N, C-alpha and C positions, 0 to 999 in steps of 0.2 A: 062812659060806656063800658059795660062788662065784656071781658074777653076770656077765652079758654086756651090753656096750654096743656098739651098731653105729653107725658114722658112714658117710655116703655123700656123695660129691661127684663132680666131674668132673676129669679130668686137668689141665685148664688152670687150676684153682683150688686147687692143692695147698697153697699157702702159707696160704690161708684155712682149709683143712681142718686143717692142722697147728696153727694158732692156736686153732681151735675145740676140738681134742682137748686141747691143753695147758691151756686155760682150764678145761675140764671136769675134768681131773685135779686141778688146783689147787683149784678150787671144792669139789669133792666129797671131797677128801682121801682118795683111795682107794689101796689097795695093789695095784699092777699085777702080775698073774701072768703074762700073755702078751699080746702084740699081734701080730696077723697081718692080712694084707690080700690084696686081689685087684684087678687091673686088667682090665676086660672088653676083649676085642679091639676094635680100631678098625674102623669100617665106613665105606664111601664114602658121601658125602652131597652134595647140591647138584644144580643143574640138569644139569651136564655129568658128574656123578659123578666129578669129578677131584680132590676134596678130601676129607680125612678129618675126621670129626667127633671131638670130644673123647671119650675113653674114660671110662666110669664107673669110679670108684674106691670100693672098699668096705673099710673098716677095722673089724676086730672086736677088742674089748678084753675079756679075761677078767680080772676083778678081785674083790677083797674089800673091804668097808667096814670 
């Protein structure tokens, strides 16, 4: 039976997200069917609105145990 696992982080923490996903795959010993993701558009933030905040990153993994 196919299942879905969703991971969420921010753009500035991608290496931590990669590590989290790789550890999950190893720990759960799953058969990956598909991996896809999305990065939300950046938006201006801060007092002068002159800097961009980190974008949200969403990774979805379709897998079987």
